[in-house]
Every structure is written in structure tokens, then in C-alpha cells.
C-alpha positions, 0 to 999 in steps of 0.5 A, spaced: 791 931 744 790 940 744 784 942 741 786 947 735 783 951 730 776 953 728 770 951 724 763 954 722 758 950 725 749 951 727 745 949 732 739 945 730 732 947 732 733 941 737 739 945 740 743 940 738 751 941 735 755 936 730 761 936 733 766 938 727 770 932 724 777 935 726 775 936 733 772 929 734 778 925 730 782 928 736 777 926 742 778 919 744 772 916 748 776 911 751 782 915 753 778 922 754 771 919 757 765 918 753 761 924 755 763 932 755 761 937 760 759 944 757 759 950 762 757 957 760 762 962 760 758 969 760 765 973 760 766 972 753 759 970 751 761 962 750 760 955 752 766 951 754 766 944 752 771 940 756 771 932 755 770 928 762 777 926 763 779 934 762 774 936 766 775 931 772 782 933 772 781 941 772 776 939 778 781 935 781 786 941 781 782 947 783 781 944 790 787 941 794 784 941 800 776 938 799 772 940 806 766 940 808 767 947 811 770 951 805 771 958 806 765 963 803 769 964 796 770 957 795 763 955 797 760 960 792 765 959 787 763 950 787 755 952 787 756 957 781 760 953 777 757 946 779 750 948 778 751 952 772 755 945 769 751 940 764 754 933 762 752 932 755 753 926 751 754 925 744 749 921 739 750 916 734 751 922 729 756 926 733 751 931 735 751 933 742 744 937 744 746 943 748 743 945 755 736 950 752 738 954 758 745 955 756 744 958 750 738 962 752 742 965 758 748 967 753 744 969 747 748 964 743 744 965 735 743 958 731 750 960 727 757 959 731 763 957 731 767 952 735 774 954 737 779 949 739 782 952 746 787 947 748 784 943 753 777 945 751 772 947 745 769 953 745 762 955 742 761 963 740 756 967 735 760 966 729 759 973 726 761 976 733 767 972 733 769 973 725 769 980 726 773 981 731 778 975 729 783 980 726 783 984 732 784 979 737 790 976 733 793 983 734 793 982 741 796 975 741 803 977 742 802 983 748 797 977 752 803 972 751 808 978 754 803 979 759 802 972 761 810 970 760 811 976 765 806 973 770 809 967 771 816 970 772 813 974 779 
């Protein structure tokens, strides 16, 4: 059930975003969970949306040895990641209310683009994404080669 493609959208005055149909149709609440998890990602200025099931799988895979005494780096990552993550529900009109503090922290405008990113959706500033998209496409082959080389090491 990878999320693919992109769709323009708007964040309304109440911080609600209608999940575009092309993505909503890939999501099955019985299979994927009824809620989503929203994580701000400052490095890209985006909000990452994970289904409940995917979020739980990623959390479990990132912590192979749960401990009451994790090392300092793991403890710091845990507190940053979990305190920044917000659970969001979809209403009857297929909208999610994005956390206002996340929108403000990232400086996201009302006009956004929702991007399929495989295991997640990403919400980014529309104008910025569209102006950089051709440059990103040009880097795709280089990134794929770089990542393939890393997996062979």
C-alpha cells in the first residue's frame, strides 16, 4: 500500500487538511489503523504523516532492545521524537486537524502539496516544492546510485 503521487491541497483556518482522494483510497482503517501520526521534519520543512500501523511498526523496529536505561543518544532521540509526534484523527469529511504548533514551527503556508513517500505522506509548502521539483527529479538517479552503494558496503 505505498503512497505515490502528489496532490495540491489547502490548510484551512482551523488547521484542517482534507486528505486527497488518491491517498485516502489507499488507506484502509481496518488494515492500517484508524488514526494517523504527524511528525514535524524541520530538515525538509515538512510534516510527515504515518498510518497508525506503520508508525507502530517503525517504532518497534527502531527499538530492538527496549530498556529503562537507554544510552544518552537513544534517550534524547526518544524524547524529541515522541514529544514532537501528535496523533491525529480523520473526521467525517476526510479531514485531519494538523497541530497548530507544528504548522507554526515549520512556517507552512496555507497552500501545500501532499506527497506520496512510500510508507508515509508528506505535507510541504506548495510553491517551494513546485519550484524545486525539476531539480529533485534530476538528482533521482544520483541518489539511487548512492543508496545502492551504501547497501553494498
